[in-house]
BAMARPA-229813 format. One record per residue (C-alpha): residue number from 1; residue in three letters; x, y, z. Coordinates in Angstrom, 2 decimals. Example, Ala and Ser with C-alpha at 12.3 -4.5 7.8 and 13.67 -1.06 7.14 Angstrom:
2
   seq   type         x         y         z
     1    ala     12.30     -4.50      7.80
     2    ser     13.67     -1.06      7.14
END
This chain:
425
   seq   type         x         y         z
     1    met    104.87     61.92    -12.79
     2    gly    104.67     58.71    -10.74
     3    asp    107.58     59.88     -8.56
     4    ile    105.57     62.81     -7.12
     5    pro    103.96     61.71     -3.83
     6    gly    100.22     61.15     -4.10
     7    ile     99.98     61.57     -7.88
     8    leu     98.17     58.89     -9.90
     9    arg    100.45     57.11    -12.35
    10    glu    100.20     57.60    -16.09
    11    gly     98.02     54.89    -17.60
    12    thr     95.69     54.66    -14.59
    13    val     92.10     54.31    -15.82
    14    leu     89.24     56.06    -14.00
    15    asp     85.56     55.19    -14.36
    16    asn     86.49     52.61    -17.04
    17    arg     87.00     55.34    -19.65
    18    tyr     89.45     58.08    -18.60
    19    thr     93.16     57.25    -18.96
    20    ile     95.61     59.44    -17.02
    21    glu     98.15     61.08    -19.38
    22    gly     99.81     63.51    -16.97
    23    met     99.34     66.01    -14.16
    24    leu     98.21     69.54    -15.01
    25    gly     98.32     71.03    -11.53
    26    lys     98.28     70.31     -7.80
    27    gly     96.75     72.54     -5.15
    28    gly     95.78     72.32     -1.50
    29    phe     92.37     70.92     -2.33
    30    gly     92.99     68.57     -5.24
    31    ile     94.97     67.38     -8.25
    32    thr     94.08     68.04    -11.88
    33    tyr     95.09     65.56    -14.58
    34    gln     95.13     65.49    -18.36
    35    val     93.18     62.40    -19.47
    36    tyr     92.07     60.65    -22.62
    37    asp     88.36     59.85    -22.83
    38    gly     88.30     56.45    -24.55
    39    arg     84.54     56.58    -25.07
    40    lys     84.51     59.98    -26.79
    41    gly     87.97     59.72    -28.32
    42    glu     89.06     63.13    -27.04
    43    arg     91.28     64.80    -24.44
    44    lys     89.74     66.11    -21.21
    45    ala     90.82     67.21    -17.75
    46    ile     89.86     65.55    -14.46
    47    lys     90.04     67.08    -11.00
    48    glu     90.51     64.65     -8.11
    49    leu     89.67     65.49     -4.50
    50    phe     92.96     65.03     -2.63
    51    pro     93.21     67.49      0.31
    52    asp     96.85     68.17      1.09
    53    gly     97.91     67.01      4.57
    54    ile     94.61     65.19      5.14
    55    val     94.89     62.10      2.92
    56    thr     97.43     59.74      1.41
    57    arg     97.42     56.88     -1.11
    58    ala     96.89     53.27     -0.13
    59    pro     99.69     50.82     -1.03
    60    asn     97.95     50.16     -4.37
    61    gly     98.81     53.76     -5.33
    62    ile     95.19     54.57     -6.21
    63    thr     92.79     54.44     -3.22
    64    val     92.64     57.60     -1.09
    65    leu     92.90     57.19      2.70
    66    pro     92.56     59.82      5.48
    67    leu     95.72     60.09      7.59
    68    ser     93.88     59.81     10.93
    69    asp     90.42     59.25     12.43
    70    lys     89.99     63.02     12.78
    71    asp     90.79     63.41      9.11
    72    tyr     87.80     61.24      8.13
    73    ala     85.44     64.04      9.18
    74    ile     87.57     66.61      7.35
    75    met     87.55     64.44      4.22
    76    asn     83.76     64.15      4.35
    77    his     83.47     67.94      4.66
    78    ser     85.91     68.27      1.76
    79    lys     83.68     66.01     -0.34
    80    asp     80.77     68.37      0.31
    81    arg     82.87     71.35     -0.81
    82    phe     84.09     69.45     -3.86
    83    leu     80.50     68.64     -4.80
    84    glu     79.63     72.32     -4.35
    85    glu     82.32     73.23     -6.88
    86    ala     81.01     70.67     -9.38
    87    asp     77.44     71.92     -8.84
    88    ala     78.54     75.52     -9.33
    89    leu     80.35     74.71    -12.56
    90    gln     77.40     72.72    -13.90
    91    ser     75.08     75.66    -13.08
    92    leu     77.42     77.85    -15.14
    93    gln     77.64     75.36    -18.02
    94    his     76.44     77.86    -20.61
    95    val     78.73     80.71    -19.55
    96    glu     81.35     80.78    -22.30
    97    gly     84.15     82.16    -20.13
    98    val     83.86     79.39    -17.51
    99    val     85.49     75.98    -17.91
   100    ser     82.84     73.37    -18.79
   101    val     82.10     70.32    -16.60
   102    phe     80.90     67.11    -18.26
   103    asp     80.75     64.42    -15.58
   104    phe     81.05     63.70    -11.85
   105    phe     81.73     60.36    -10.17
   106    glu     83.00     58.75     -6.95
   107    gln     85.76     56.14     -7.01
   108    asn     88.83     55.14     -4.97
   109    ser     87.22     56.56     -1.79
   110    thr     87.26     60.07     -3.24
   111    cys     85.48     62.17     -5.91
   112    tyr     86.26     63.33     -9.43
   113    phe     84.77     65.69    -11.95
   114    val     85.52     65.83    -15.65
   115    met     86.14     69.17    -17.40
   116    glu     87.04     70.44    -20.83
   117    phe     90.77     70.33    -21.54
   118    leu     92.23     73.80    -21.99
   119    asp     95.29     74.19    -24.21
   120    gly     97.10     77.39    -23.29
   121    val     98.72     79.17    -20.37
   122    ser     97.64     80.87    -17.16
   123    leu     97.88     84.62    -16.70
   124    tyr    100.19     83.85    -13.77
   125    ser    102.68     82.17    -16.13
   126    ile    102.55     85.10    -18.55
   127    leu    103.24     87.55    -15.71
   128    lys    106.02     85.37    -14.32
   129    asn    107.79     85.36    -17.70
   130    asn    107.22     89.00    -18.66
   131    gly    106.54     91.17    -15.61
   132    lys    104.07     93.99    -16.26
   133    leu    102.01     93.69    -19.43
   134    pro    100.82     96.17    -22.10
   135    trp     97.45     97.91    -21.79
   136    gly     96.08     96.35    -24.98
   137    phe     96.50     92.83    -23.67
   138    val     95.47     93.56    -20.07
   139    ser     92.34     95.47    -21.06
   140    lys     91.09     92.56    -23.19
   141    val     91.76     89.99    -20.44
   142    ile     90.20     92.02    -17.61
   143    ser     87.21     92.94    -19.77
   144    ser     86.68     89.29    -20.67
   145    val     86.93     88.10    -17.05
   146    gly     84.66     90.95    -15.92
   147    asn     81.99     90.04    -18.45
   148    thr     82.24     86.38    -17.44
   149    leu     81.78     87.38    -13.79
   150    ile     78.69     89.44    -14.68
   151    gln     77.14     86.21    -15.94
   152    val     78.42     84.22    -12.94
   153    his     76.91     86.77    -10.55
   154    ser     73.62     86.69    -12.47
   155    lys     73.47     82.95    -11.68
   156    asn     73.77     83.83     -7.95
   157    tyr     77.39     82.76     -7.53
   158    phe     80.53     84.71     -6.76
   159    his     84.02     83.30     -7.29
   160    arg     86.00     84.47     -4.19
   161    asp     89.35     83.43     -5.68
   162    ile     90.06     85.74     -8.62
   163    ser     93.82     85.69     -9.22
   164    pro     96.24     85.33    -12.16
   165    asp     96.57     81.56    -11.66
   166    asn     92.80     81.15    -12.07
   167    ile     92.65     83.11    -15.33
   168    phe     93.58     80.99    -18.33
   169    ile     94.43     82.16    -21.85
   170    thr     93.78     79.45    -24.42
   171    ala     95.83     78.85    -27.56
   172    asp     93.05     80.43    -29.64
   173    his     93.06     83.59    -27.44
   174    lys     89.94     82.88    -25.39
   175    val     89.95     83.81    -21.71
   176    lys     88.62     81.23    -19.26
   177    leu     87.93     81.52    -15.54
   178    ile     88.87     78.33    -13.68
   179    asp     88.90     76.86    -10.14
   180    phe     85.51     77.45     -8.55
   181    gly     86.47     75.55     -5.40
   182    asn     85.91     78.66     -3.28
   183    ala     82.77     79.87     -5.08
   184    lys     79.64     80.48     -3.01
   185    ser     76.00     81.30     -3.66
   186    leu     74.95     84.93     -3.29
   187    thr     71.67     83.72     -1.74
   188    arg     73.01     82.16      1.48
   189    arg     70.85     81.66      4.54
   190    asn     70.97     84.42      7.18
   191    gly     73.81     83.87      9.61
   192    glu     75.52     81.28      7.42
   193    gly     79.26     81.77      7.66
   194    leu     81.87     81.47      4.92
   195    ser     85.12     79.57      5.06
   196    val     88.21     81.74      5.47
   197    phe     90.16     80.78      2.36
   198    leu     92.02     83.53      0.59
   199    lys     95.05     84.66     -1.35
   200    gln     96.36     87.64      0.56
   201    lys     97.53     89.60     -2.48
   202    tyr     94.03     89.61     -4.01
   203    ala     91.57     89.20     -1.12
   204    pro     89.52     92.12      0.28
   205    leu     89.19     92.68      4.02
   206    glu     85.79     91.01      4.35
   207    gln     87.29     87.72      3.18
   208    tyr     89.47     87.51      6.29
   209    tyr     86.41     86.85      8.49
   210    ser     83.97     83.92      8.31
   211    lys     81.09     86.27      9.16
   212    gly     82.31     89.02      6.84
   213    val     79.64     90.23      4.41
   214    gln     80.74     89.15      0.93
   215    gly     79.21     89.52     -2.51
   216    thr     79.81     90.76     -6.05
   217    phe     81.97     93.58     -4.63
   218    thr     84.36     90.92     -3.26
   219    asp     85.15     89.76     -6.79
   220    val     85.40     93.42     -7.92
   221    tyr     88.22     94.04     -5.42
   222    ser     90.12     90.92     -6.46
   223    leu     89.86     91.65    -10.19
   224    ala     91.02     95.23     -9.55
   225    cys     94.08     93.82     -7.74
   226    val     94.82     91.59    -10.73
   227    met     94.48     94.53    -13.13
   228    tyr     96.81     96.70    -11.01
   229    tyr     99.45     93.97    -10.84
   230    cys     99.27     93.28    -14.58
   231    leu     99.72     96.96    -15.50
   232    thr    102.36     97.94    -12.93
   233    gly    104.22     94.75    -12.04
   234    asn    103.56     95.59     -8.37
   235    phe    101.03     94.12     -5.94
   236    val     98.42     96.12     -4.09
   237    pro     99.40     95.70     -0.40
   238    asp     97.34     93.02      1.33
   239    ala     94.15     94.22      3.01
   240    met     95.40     93.83      6.58
   241    ser     98.52     95.88      5.80
   242    arg     96.34     98.57      4.22
   243    val     94.20     98.74      7.36
   244    asn     97.42     99.45      9.25
   245    gly     98.33    102.33      6.93
   246    thr    100.28    100.79      4.04
   247    thr     99.40    102.51      0.75
   248    tyr     99.94    101.88     -2.94
   249    lys    100.89    104.21     -5.79
   250    pro     97.85    105.17     -7.87
   251    leu     97.74    103.92    -11.43
   252    ser     98.01    107.50    -12.71
   253    ser    101.55    107.69    -11.32
   254    tyr    102.50    105.03    -13.88
   255    gly    101.22    107.20    -16.74
   256    tyr     97.66    105.85    -17.05
   257    ala     94.60    108.08    -17.43
   258    thr     93.26    109.66    -14.25
   259    thr     89.76    108.38    -15.04
   260    val     91.00    104.77    -15.10
   261    ser     93.16    105.32    -12.01
   262    asp     90.27    106.81    -10.03
   263    ala     87.96    103.98    -11.09
   264    leu     90.51    101.43     -9.91
   265    asp     90.85    103.25     -6.57
   266    arg     87.08    103.00     -6.04
   267    ala     87.22     99.27     -6.80
   268    leu     90.05     98.89     -4.27
   269    glu     88.29    100.61     -1.35
   270    ile     89.02     98.72      1.89
   271    asn     85.54     99.44      3.24
   272    ala     83.14     97.40      1.09
   273    lys     80.40    100.01      1.69
   274    asn     82.46    102.56     -0.26
   275    arg     83.61    100.15     -2.94
   276    thr     82.33     99.68     -6.49
   277    lys     79.42     97.31     -5.98
   278    thr     79.04     95.42     -9.25
   279    met     81.18     94.18    -12.09
   280    gln     79.07     96.21    -14.54
   281    glu     80.02     99.39    -12.66
   282    phe     83.69     98.41    -12.59
   283    leu     83.86     97.80    -16.35
   284    arg     81.90    100.97    -17.12
   285    glu     84.00    103.22    -14.86
   286    thr     87.32    101.85    -16.17
   287    gly     86.08    102.07    -19.78
   288    leu     86.50     98.31    -20.21
   289    asp     82.84     97.85    -21.12
   290    arg     83.82     99.16    -24.57
   291    ile     86.35     96.42    -25.31
   292    ile     85.48     94.29    -28.35
   293    asp     84.80     90.67    -27.46
   294    glu     87.18     88.12    -28.94
   295    ala     89.43     90.79    -30.45
   296    lys     92.17     88.99    -32.34
   297    thr     95.60     90.33    -33.20
   298    gly     97.51     89.36    -36.28
   299    thr    100.81     89.81    -34.42
   300    thr    101.92     87.78    -31.42
   301    asp    101.27     90.63    -28.99
   302    thr     99.54     88.55    -26.31
   303    gly    101.88     89.67    -23.57
   304    gln    103.84     86.43    -23.77
   305    asn    106.59     88.10    -25.78
   306    gly    106.68     91.25    -23.70
   307    gly    104.28     93.13    -25.95
   308    gly    106.85     93.90    -28.61
   309    gly    104.30     94.21    -31.42
   310    lys    102.48     97.48    -32.12
   311    thr     98.79     96.92    -31.59
   312    gly     95.74     99.00    -30.77
   313    thr     93.31     98.72    -27.88
   314    ala     89.83     97.68    -28.89
   315    gly     86.86     99.30    -27.27
   316    ala     83.42     98.66    -28.77
   317    arg     80.88     95.99    -27.92
   318    his     78.87     93.82    -30.29
   319    thr     75.34     95.17    -30.64
   320    gly     74.08     93.36    -33.75
   321    thr     74.40     90.04    -35.47
   322    glu     76.30     91.37    -38.50
   323    lys     79.96     92.22    -37.94
   324    val     82.87     93.26    -40.08
   325    gln     86.60     93.05    -39.54
   326    leu     88.77     96.11    -39.00
   327    glu     92.45     95.70    -39.82
   328    val     94.90     98.18    -38.28
   329    val     98.40     98.31    -39.82
   330    ile    101.26    100.30    -38.26
   331    asp    104.75     99.99    -39.77
   332    gly    103.84     96.55    -41.10
   333    trp    102.41     95.27    -37.80
   334    asn     98.75     94.36    -38.21
   335    ser     95.93     93.84    -35.71
   336    tyr     92.37     92.65    -36.31
   337    tyr     89.17     93.62    -34.51
   338    tyr     85.55     92.62    -34.96
   339    ile     83.31     95.69    -35.10
   340    pro     79.51     95.79    -35.12
   341    ala     77.50     97.02    -38.09
   342    asn     75.55    100.28    -37.86
   343    lys     77.55    101.61    -34.91
   344    cys     80.07    104.44    -34.89
   345    ile     83.61    103.46    -33.85
   346    val     86.15    106.14    -32.89
   347    leu     89.81    105.62    -33.81
   348    gly     92.54    107.63    -32.12
   349    arg     95.62    107.81    -29.95
   350    ser     93.76    108.60    -26.71
   351    arg     92.36    105.77    -24.60
   352    ser     89.69    108.06    -23.14
   353    gln     88.51    109.51    -26.48
   354    ser     88.58    106.44    -28.73
   355    asn     87.04    103.00    -28.96
   356    ile     90.09    101.58    -30.68
   357    gln     93.37    103.07    -29.54
   358    ile     96.15    103.36    -32.15
   359    asp     99.57    104.00    -30.68
   360    glu    101.14    106.04    -33.49
   361    gln    102.62    109.55    -33.10
   362    arg    100.88    111.13    -36.14
   363    val     97.47    109.77    -35.20
   364    ser     95.38    112.40    -33.38
   365    lys     93.80    111.77    -29.97
   366    lys     90.45    111.51    -31.74
   367    his     91.42    110.89    -35.33
   368    cys     88.30    109.73    -37.16
   369    glu     85.00    107.92    -36.88
   370    ile     84.20    104.78    -38.88
   371    phe     80.72    103.41    -39.47
   372    tyr     79.78    100.31    -41.47
   373    asp     76.33    100.70    -43.03
   374    ser     74.80     97.22    -43.42
   375    leu     72.18     98.51    -45.87
   376    thr     74.50    100.16    -48.41
   377    lys     77.43     97.82    -47.61
   378    lys     79.64    100.94    -47.54
   379    val     81.99    102.36    -44.93
   380    val     81.34    105.92    -43.73
   381    val     84.42    107.83    -42.52
   382    ile     84.46    111.23    -40.74
   383    asp     87.84    112.92    -40.22
   384    tyr     88.56    114.94    -37.04
   385    ser     92.36    114.81    -37.14
   386    lys     95.20    117.29    -37.20
   387    asn     97.32    115.41    -39.75
   388    gly     94.51    114.25    -42.00
   389    thr     92.77    111.07    -43.13
   390    ala     93.35    109.96    -46.72
   391    val     91.73    107.50    -49.16
   392    asp     93.03    106.86    -52.68
   393    gly     95.68    109.56    -52.32
   394    arg     93.30    112.38    -51.36
   395    leu     92.64    113.94    -47.97
   396    leu     89.08    113.71    -46.70
   397    glu     87.28    116.93    -45.85
   398    lys     87.20    117.47    -42.10
   399    glu     84.01    116.64    -40.18
   400    thr     82.27    115.61    -43.39
   401    pro     80.94    112.03    -43.79
   402    glu     82.34    110.21    -46.83
   403    gln     81.29    106.82    -48.14
   404    ile     84.03    104.46    -49.30
   405    glu     84.08    100.87    -50.52
   406    leu     84.87     97.92    -48.29
   407    gly     88.56     96.94    -48.45
   408    lys     89.85    100.45    -49.22
   409    arg     92.88    101.59    -47.22
   410    ile     92.16    104.54    -44.95
   411    tyr     95.45    106.28    -44.08
   412    leu     95.71    107.95    -40.67
   413    gly     98.20    110.83    -40.56
   414    ser    100.91    109.12    -42.62
   415    glu    101.59    106.41    -45.18
   416    phe    102.87    104.11    -42.43
   417    cys     99.53    103.75    -40.65
   418    tyr     96.27    102.69    -42.23
   419    val     93.07    100.79    -41.48
   420    arg     90.60     98.99    -43.68
   421    val     87.22     97.41    -43.15
   422    glu     86.42     94.03    -44.70
   423    lys     83.59     91.53    -44.48
   424    ile     84.30     88.53    -42.27
   425    arg     84.86     85.50    -44.47
END
C-alpha cells in the first residue's frame, strides 16, 4: 500500500488510537482506510480528505500540503464540503441503511471522519463480475436503497450520487448506502447554487447545471438508472445524449412486466416536472414497496454467482411486531422470507399478482394465499391454483380457507415445490 502515491503507510496511527491496516478505496475527494481502533478494540473505517490534483504529502509521508497557493483556497473549500458530508452522515445516524459515523477530527493539515467498517462488496463489483442480475436480487437491493432514501429525504437531505459503487452489500446481506460527499440539504436558501458533480451514466439533466432545480426526484432518476442497468446489463444513455434524441429500450422489451417498465419510464423522464417526484411513488409504482425487508435466502443467490439458485421474489412489508419465517423449497433449493403476522401473503408465479414470486412451471400465476393467525397460532391457506395445493397428501378445496399447523409442508402444484411456515427461533 505504501507504494501508491499519497497513501498513508500501514501502521500509521491517527488521533492516537486508529492504526492504518490498509486502503479500502481512493476517489477524487478522499481516501478511505481500514483501521484498528485501539481504544475500542474493533475494526473501523476512516475517510481522509485528500483532493486529487490539489494536494500532496509532505516528505514525512503524513502531512497534507496544497500543491500551490491557489490550491490553499480550494483545500479550505474542500474542508467545508468534507465537514458537510460528516454532518450529513451524523444527522442520518439512526437510518439503518446509511453507514454510521462515530468521530471527526483534524490532523496532518487535513480532516478525517471515522465510520463503521463494512465487510462485503459493492453492487458495482457484483455487476462487474456477473453482468445483468436476477430480478429477485435486484428487487431486494433497489427496495432497500429506496426505503433508505425515503428516510434520508425525510431528514431534508438528498444524496445526488446514487450509483452501483455507492451501494454496498454486506456479508450478512444488509444493503448500505455510502459516500454522502455530494449530499445536499433539501432546504437550501433561495438562489443558492449546487456544485456540478455527477456521474454521467446516472445523473439527471438538472444535475448538469449549478442552478438546476434538484430534489428527491433527482435521486429517483439515479436509482431508476441503477435498476435498469442491473436488470438489463445496459446503461440508460446519459441525459445530454437523451436530450439530443438518443433513446433506450424499455424494460418490457427484456421480458419484464409492462407495469414495471412504465413505472421505470416515468422515473427516467428527462424533464423533472414530468418525472416521478418521490421515492415512495417510485417504490409503489414499480411494486417494490411490497418487498420484505431483510429477506434472507438459504442458497447463495445474491447475484454474485450469476443467480444460479432458484429463489422467489419477496413482496410484503412488515406491519406488526410478530413475524414468522416462510421457507420456499424448489427442487431442493430453499429460500427464507420473514412474513408479518395477521396479513395475507399471495404466493404465485406472476410478479404482478403475488407478494412472493415462485419461479416454478406448475405454480399458478396466483397460486394460493397464506395467512398466519397470531391468536390461534395456525396457518390459514386458500387455494386458487390450476394444479392444486396439497397438505398431508390431500388437495385443499379451492377458494376455501383451511387451517393447518405450523411447520406443515404445503405443496404447490407438484411434489418438487413446497412451502412451510415456522416460528422464528
